[in-house]
C-alpha positions, 0 to 999 in steps of 0.5 A: 426205243432209241434205235427205232428212228434213225436221223438220216431216215427222218431227214430223207422222209422230211426232205421228200415231204417238203419236195412233194409239197413244193412241187404241188404248190409250185405247179398250182401257182404256175398254172393259175397265173397263166391265162391259157395253158400252152398245147405242149404243156397240156399234152404233158399234163395229159401224159402224167396219169399214164406215166404214173401208172407205168411206174407203178405197174412195170416193176411189179410186172417184171419182178412179181413172177409169172402169176402177176405178169399173166394177171396184169396182161389179162387185166389189161385186156379186160380193162379194154372192154370193161370198167375199173371195178370188173377189171379189178375183180377179174384180176383178183380172181385170175391171180388167186387161181394162178397162185393156187395152180402154180403155187 
């Protein structure tokens, strides 16, 4: 049971939690104190969802294998026409079929 938790790991997790909390609270305090959001700041805030999605999808597309890369391309194309839930369903079906065929 002693080897289950390493102090260094716990400190890293705690530091990450504190940093996350402070950036969220700091951003909220900063935005609420402004009378209006400058156009450049608004543009930066609007770019955040795309940046976060890219950081989640890119590693999986590169290291996930052909089935994952093809599925993501298909899901992207389907997502241009359909809403989120149908896109997820099509992606799920495609990856399952590819894994069945490719192995």
